[in-house]
N, C-alpha and C positions, 0 to 999 in steps of 0.2 A: 680076295683081298680088295679092300676099297680103292677105288679111283684116286691117284695122286692129285688130280684136279678138283675133285670133291673135297678132298682133305684141304687142300690149298684154300678153298674157297671157306672151309669151316674154319681154318686156322684165322685168316683175315678177320671173320667175326670174332672169334675168341679174342685176338688182340684188341679189337674195338672194344669189346665188353671190359676187357682189363683196363683200357683207358677209364672208362666210365667208373668202373670200381676203385681204379686210383685216386678220381676227383673227390670221389665221397670218403674214403678210409682216410685220405691224406689230411684232408681237411679237417677231419673231426681229430685226428691223431695231433695235430698241430695246435689245436683249439685249447686241448687239456679240460674241455668244458662238460665231458659227457659224464653220465651217471653209470655205475657200476652195478650189475645183479648177478645173483646167482640162478643157475640152472637147476633142474630136477636131481642132476647127477653132481651137483655142487661146482660145476666149473663155471668160470666167470664170463658173461656176455655183456654187451654195450649195445644202445641204441645206434652206435656207429655199426656194428657186426650187422645187426638188422637192415639199417638201411643201404649197406653196401651190397648185400644180397639182394634187397628189393631193388637197386639200380640193375643189376645182373639179370635177374630174372624178368624184369619189365622189357629188357631188350631182346632176349632170348625168345621170350613167347611172342612177341609182335613179329620177330623175322623169321622164327622156325615154330610155327604154331603146331605142327605136326611133331615136334622133339618134346621130351619131357624135360624136366629140370628136377634134381634131388639136392636141396641144399640142408647144411648144418641146422639152419634157423627156422626154415619153414617147410622141410620135408619136400615130397613130393607134389609137383604143381603139373600138370599138362595130362595128356593120355597116357593111362596105364600101361597099354599093350605098344608104346613107342618104340620103335628100332633104335632110335638114338636117343640117348639121354644125357643131357650136361649133369656133371656131378660137381659141386661147388663148396668150397669152405670159404666164404667172404673174408675171414681174418683168421689165417692160422698162425697162432701165438698172441692170443688175446691177451694172456698173462703180461706179456710183453708191451704189448699195446697200452694196456693200462698204465703200467708203470713207466712208461717213456723210452723203452728201449727199442729202438726202430727195426729189430729182427721180427717181420711178421710180414704176412703176405696173403694174397687172395690166390686161390686154388682153383683152376677152371679147367676141367677136363671133358671130353666127350668119350663117352662108351658107347660102343656096338657090339651088338650080341654077346654081352657081358665082358666085352675086353676093352679097356681104355685104349682108345686109338689117337688121343690126341690131349696134350698137356699145356698149360700156360701156367708161370707161377711168375707173380708179379709182386714186388717189394719196392713200392714207392719211396718209404722213407730213407731205403738204403741206395736209391738210384738203380735198381737192379731187377732184370726180368730174364727169364728162362722160358724156351718152348720149342715144341718137337709135334712131329705126327708121325706115324708108322710108315710112312711111304717118302720119307725125306731124314733129312739128318737133325740134331740137334744143336739149340744156339743158346747163347748167353749175349744179352746186348747186342746181337747182331752178328757176333762172331762164332764161329762152330766149334763144338765141344767135342772132347775126346777125354775117356778117362786115362788113368794114369797105366804103366806098365810094370807096376810095382808086383812081385810073383812071389816074394817070401814074406811070412807075417812078421819075422824079425825087423823087417825095412818099413815097415807100413804104419800109416799115419791113421789113426782111428778115432772117430768122434762116437760118443756113446751117452745115452740118456737111460740112468738105471732108476728105476721107480720101485715101489713097495710090492709090485707084480713080480718084476723081476727077482727081488731078494727072496720071496717066499718060494719061487721055484729053485732057489740056489744055495742050498743048504752046504753045499760044498766047494763055493768058492770059484765056480768055474769061469764066472765073469771076472774077478778078480786076477785069475790066472790069465785069462786072455789079454788083458790091459798090460800084464806084465811081459807078455810075450811081443809086443809091437815096440815101434821104436817111439811113438808118440801118441799121448792121449788127450784129447781135448772134448769138450759137450758144447758143441755148438747149436745142437737141439732143433727140434722142428723140421720144418721144411728145407733149412739151409744146409744142414749136414747133408742131406741127399744130394742138393745139388752141386755142392762142393765135390761129392764123390763124382759126379756126371762131368766137372769142371777138370778133373785131375788133380784138385788140390789137395784132397786127401783121398784113401785108398777105400776106406769101410767106414760104414756109419749104420749104427744099431739104435733104433727109436726105442721108445718106452711101450710097454704093455698096455693096451686098452685104446688103440686107435681106433677109428672110424672110416669108413670107405673115404668118405670126402677128406680126410686127411692122407689118403695115400693114392688115389686115381689120377690125380694130374702129375705125380712125381714120376710115375712107371714109365710112361712113353719118353721121358724126358731123358732118364738113367739109361734106359735101354738103347734109345737110338744114339747116344753118347758111346755105346758099347758096354755098358756095365749090366748088372745082373740086379733083379729084385725080387725078394721072397719073403715070405713069413719066417718067424723063427724055426719053424720045422722044414723049411725048404720048398712049402708050396708057394707057387706064383699064383697070389690071390689077393685082388686087391680089396676084398671083403673082409679080410682077417683082420686080428686085434693086435699085430706087430708088423715092423718090417725092418729088413735089412738089406742094405744097398751096398755093392762093391763093384770094384772094376773087372769083374768076373773071373780074374785068374785068383782071386783070394777067396771065394764064396765058398766052397766047399770047406775047407779050411776054417773058416769063421764059423761056419755053422757046426762043425764038431765040436768046437768050444764053448757052445751055447748048451743051458741047461735046457731041457726038453719037460 
């Protein structure tokens, strides 16, 4: 296990990096003067996404040259055999960013030996920031986080993002049945639904299929250190999977049993 003092130091760096990212992304968001392009996968990207990732990468490469950086926009930068890799999504929720919806964030993770050991999620337009590392607790704006204690599906609050890939897997309507089985259903989407699980504000979050590692890595330590559980739709703890289910742990097995495979 990594030393707490080491991880405290890396967290301080990650929070500094988040401040730099916020300065670029929030100014761009408020200006509303950016252009929007389409990547090869048809997803939206702006020059603010790229400038934010550059701001993050420049600091990390200057301060931790022995580490590598894996970002959504620029790929892997730094030594290919680095034991530590920073995994970055400069703006998670670009579609919201483009439309003027404030639900977007920079996701900053540190991965060691293929395990996410530190995560920072910074949502400056909402004035919200979450962070954790594996040798400490999880925090939201400085207050310690803890997941809920709801133990029955019928009392649970669920956030779900259903896309075409889920529909293709679900000819029998299992997801619809799950939504009828809980107390409340919303679609908060992206990083936010998983951070709400960590806060105990909701109990289960199910993301769309088609995620990438940089969509997931920073979320995992925060949810886990708050007492929650993360897995893909098949139940594997895998930050490189293409799906993500988070819960308060008590409801995880039941939730997975309701998901199409």
